[in-house]
C-alpha positions as CSV (number, residue, x, y, z in Angstrom):
1,M,-0.5,4.6,32.2
2,K,-2.1,3.7,28.9
3,V,-2.7,6.7,26.6
4,K,-6.3,6.8,25.2
5,Q,-6.1,6.4,21.4
6,P,-8.0,9.0,19.4
7,Q,-10.5,8.0,16.8
8,P,-11.5,9.4,13.3
9,F,-14.9,11.1,13.2
10,T,-17.7,11.7,10.8
11,F,-20.4,14.3,11.7
12,E,-23.2,14.0,9.2
13,A,-25.4,17.1,9.0
14,G,-26.2,18.1,5.4
15,P,-25.4,17.4,1.7
16,R,-22.3,19.6,1.6
17,A,-19.2,17.8,2.8
18,V,-15.8,19.0,4.2
19,L,-12.8,16.7,4.6
20,L,-10.9,17.8,7.6
21,L,-7.1,17.0,7.8
22,H,-4.9,17.2,10.9
23,G,-1.3,18.1,11.3
24,F,2.0,16.2,11.7
25,T,2.1,14.5,15.2
26,G,-1.5,15.5,15.6
27,H,-4.8,13.6,15.1
28,S,-8.5,14.2,14.7
29,A,-8.7,16.4,17.9
30,D,-6.9,19.1,15.9
31,V,-10.0,19.7,13.8
32,R,-12.8,18.3,16.0
33,M,-14.1,21.6,17.2
34,L,-14.1,22.9,13.6
35,G,-16.1,19.8,12.6
36,R,-18.6,20.4,15.4
37,Y,-18.9,24.1,14.4
38,L,-19.6,23.2,10.8
39,E,-22.1,20.5,11.8
40,K,-24.1,23.2,13.6
41,Q,-24.1,25.2,10.3
42,G,-25.4,22.2,8.3
43,Y,-22.1,20.9,6.9
44,T,-21.1,17.2,7.0
45,S,-17.4,16.6,7.9
46,H,-15.1,13.7,8.1
47,A,-11.6,13.6,9.7
48,P,-9.3,10.6,9.3
49,I,-6.2,9.8,11.3
50,Y,-3.1,9.1,9.2
51,R,-1.0,6.0,9.8
52,G,1.3,6.2,12.9
53,H,-0.6,9.3,14.3
54,G,-2.4,9.2,17.6
55,L,0.1,6.4,18.6
56,P,3.4,6.2,20.3
57,P,6.1,8.3,18.5
58,E,8.0,5.1,17.5
59,E,4.9,4.2,15.4
60,L,4.9,7.6,13.7
61,I,8.4,7.4,12.3
62,K,7.6,4.0,10.8
63,A,5.0,5.6,8.5
64,T,5.7,7.7,5.4
65,P,4.1,10.8,3.7
66,D,3.1,8.5,0.8
67,E,1.1,6.4,3.3
68,W,-0.5,9.6,4.7
69,W,-1.5,10.6,1.2
70,E,-3.1,7.2,0.7
71,D,-5.0,7.7,4.0
72,V,-6.3,11.1,2.7
73,L,-7.5,9.5,-0.6
74,K,-9.2,6.8,1.4
75,A,-11.0,9.4,3.5
76,Y,-12.0,11.3,0.4
77,R,-13.4,8.1,-1.1
78,H,-15.2,7.4,2.2
79,L,-17.2,10.6,1.8
80,Q,-18.0,9.7,-1.8
81,E,-19.2,6.3,-0.8
82,L,-21.5,7.9,1.8
83,G,-23.1,9.7,-1.2
84,Y,-21.4,13.2,-1.0
85,K,-20.8,14.5,-4.5
86,E,-19.3,17.9,-3.6
87,I,-16.4,17.8,-1.1
88,A,-14.3,20.7,0.1
89,V,-11.0,20.0,2.0
90,A,-9.6,22.0,5.0
91,G,-6.3,21.1,6.5
92,L,-4.1,22.2,9.4
93,S,-0.3,22.4,8.8
94,L,0.6,19.1,7.1
95,G,-3.1,18.6,6.5
96,G,-3.2,21.7,4.4
97,V,-0.3,20.4,2.3
98,L,-2.2,17.1,1.8
99,G,-5.3,19.1,1.0
100,L,-3.4,21.1,-1.7
101,K,-2.3,17.8,-3.3
102,L,-5.9,16.6,-3.2
103,A,-7.0,19.8,-4.9
104,Y,-4.8,19.2,-7.9
105,S,-5.2,15.4,-7.9
106,E,-9.0,15.1,-7.5
107,K,-12.2,17.1,-8.0
108,T,-12.6,19.2,-4.9
109,K,-15.1,22.0,-4.2
110,A,-12.5,24.2,-2.5
111,V,-9.3,23.9,-0.5
112,I,-8.6,25.7,2.8
113,T,-5.1,25.7,4.3
114,M,-4.3,26.7,7.8
115,C,-0.7,27.3,8.9
116,S,0.6,25.0,6.1
117,P,4.3,24.9,5.3
118,M,5.7,25.3,1.7
119,F,9.4,25.7,2.5
120,F,11.4,23.1,4.2
121,D,13.6,25.5,5.9
122,N,12.0,24.6,9.2
123,E,13.4,21.2,9.8
124,T,14.8,22.4,13.1
125,Q,11.4,23.6,14.3
126,L,9.8,20.4,13.1
127,T,12.4,18.2,14.8
128,K,12.0,20.3,18.0
129,G,8.2,19.9,17.8
130,F,8.4,16.2,17.2
131,K,10.8,15.8,20.2
132,A,8.4,17.9,22.4
133,F,5.5,15.7,21.3
134,S,7.4,12.5,22.0
135,K,8.5,13.6,25.4
136,E,4.9,14.6,26.4
137,Y,3.6,11.3,25.1
138,K,6.1,9.4,27.2
139,Q,5.3,11.5,30.3
140,L,1.6,10.7,29.8
141,E,2.6,7.0,29.8
142,G,4.1,7.6,33.2
143,K,7.7,6.7,32.3
144,E,10.7,7.8,34.4
145,E,12.8,10.8,33.3
146,D,15.9,8.6,32.7
147,T,13.9,6.2,30.5
148,I,12.4,9.1,28.6
149,S,15.8,10.6,27.9
150,S,17.3,7.4,26.6
151,E,14.2,6.6,24.5
152,L,14.1,10.1,23.1
153,E,17.8,9.9,22.0
154,E,17.1,6.6,20.2
155,L,13.9,8.0,18.6
156,M,15.6,11.1,17.3
157,A,18.5,9.1,15.9
158,N,15.9,6.9,14.0
159,S,13.7,9.8,12.7
160,N,15.9,11.2,9.9
161,N,14.1,9.3,7.2
162,V,10.7,10.6,8.1
163,F,11.9,14.2,8.1
164,R,13.7,13.7,4.7
165,D,10.6,12.2,3.2
166,L,8.4,14.9,4.6
167,G,10.7,17.6,3.1
168,N,10.5,15.9,-0.3
169,F,6.7,15.6,-0.1
170,I,6.3,19.3,0.8
171,T,8.6,20.3,-2.0
172,E,6.7,18.1,-4.5
173,V,3.4,19.8,-3.5
174,K,4.9,23.3,-3.6
175,N,6.0,22.7,-7.2
176,E,2.5,21.7,-8.3
177,I,0.2,24.3,-6.7
178,D,0.2,26.5,-9.7
179,T,-2.0,23.8,-11.3
180,I,-4.8,24.5,-8.7
181,Y,-7.9,26.2,-10.1
182,T,-10.3,25.3,-7.3
183,P,-11.4,28.1,-4.9
184,T,-8.7,28.5,-2.3
185,M,-8.6,30.0,1.2
186,V,-5.3,30.5,3.0
187,I,-5.4,31.0,6.8
188,Q,-2.2,31.9,8.7
189,A,-1.3,32.7,12.3
190,T,1.1,35.6,12.6
191,K,2.7,34.2,15.7
192,D,3.2,30.7,14.1
193,E,6.3,29.2,15.8
194,M,6.5,26.1,13.7
195,I,6.6,27.2,10.0
196,N,7.9,30.0,7.8
197,T,4.9,32.3,7.5
198,D,5.9,33.3,4.0
199,S,4.3,30.0,3.1
200,A,0.9,31.6,3.3
201,S,1.7,34.3,0.8
202,Y,3.4,31.7,-1.5
203,I,0.3,29.6,-1.6
204,F,-2.0,32.6,-2.2
205,D,0.2,33.9,-5.0
206,Q,0.8,30.6,-6.8
207,V,-2.6,29.0,-6.9
208,E,-4.4,29.9,-10.2
209,A,-7.9,30.0,-8.6
210,D,-10.1,33.0,-9.6
211,K,-11.6,32.8,-6.2
212,K,-8.9,33.0,-3.5
213,E,-8.6,34.7,-0.1
214,I,-5.9,35.0,2.5
215,K,-6.6,35.8,6.2
216,W,-4.0,36.5,8.9
217,F,-4.7,36.0,12.6
218,E,-2.5,38.3,14.7
219,N,-2.9,36.5,18.1
220,S,-2.7,32.9,17.1
221,G,0.1,30.3,17.1
222,H,0.6,27.2,14.9
223,V,-2.4,25.1,16.0
224,I,-4.8,27.8,15.0
225,T,-7.8,25.5,15.2
226,M,-7.4,25.2,19.0
227,G,-6.0,28.7,19.7
228,K,-7.5,31.9,21.2
229,E,-9.0,33.0,17.8
230,K,-10.4,29.6,16.9
231,E,-14.0,30.9,16.8
232,Q,-13.1,33.7,14.3
233,V,-11.2,31.1,12.3
234,F,-14.2,28.8,12.2
235,E,-16.5,31.7,11.2
236,E,-14.1,32.6,8.3
237,V,-14.0,29.0,7.1
238,Y,-17.8,28.9,7.2
239,Q,-18.3,32.2,5.4
240,F,-15.9,31.1,2.7
241,L,-17.8,27.8,2.2
242,E,-21.1,29.7,2.0
243,Q,-19.8,31.8,-0.9
244,L,-19.1,28.7,-3.1
245,D,-21.5,27.7,-5.9
246,W,-22.7,24.5,-4.3
247,E,-25.2,22.4,-6.4
248,V,-27.0,21.4,-3.2
């Protein structure tokens, strides 16, 4: 069975724009419901899909964090080309790490991180998560269990570089976030099974923004934008955006 490939989205609604960034192994569906919620509140949003994502796992490990960063910059420029002058960025997991890099590299209205890692002490969880994602993808393709097992073994043996590069990228961003002065909101799930939740406090403590908030969600797991408290998460994001000093 062929797996339907996801697509980037742009929901145009008003003059204020939000760049929405998905997580590692995820794609635009991670943030689609948030995009629709913001659209109803009059906010435009755009969500790219990074290279290798939304595709078979073999394609994912061919891509690099530097390429994903290029994809985020391209998405940011896309909103600028559409005429948006004030752009906030909100990212889930790896998307939040990329959002933080955008906040200290470009002019952003605000940055919102959701369950974003700062410490690369979770390679085991990431590897386990990647393996689970890969297995599920191959099951959706309708492959036999024996085939899946041998393909997973080869895939994991070939994935070392992407995890090494990802660790280096996260560390690079971690070392720069004290140069962020843009308004910052940190959202973290208490029951996050994928990352060290101390990351949330680290981001909150290290950014130099005068305006910063941290919100914990007691009943959510890692993919907080699709979990049982997603509506509360969306409302918190919206309220934070509403408090900003937008020109339009």
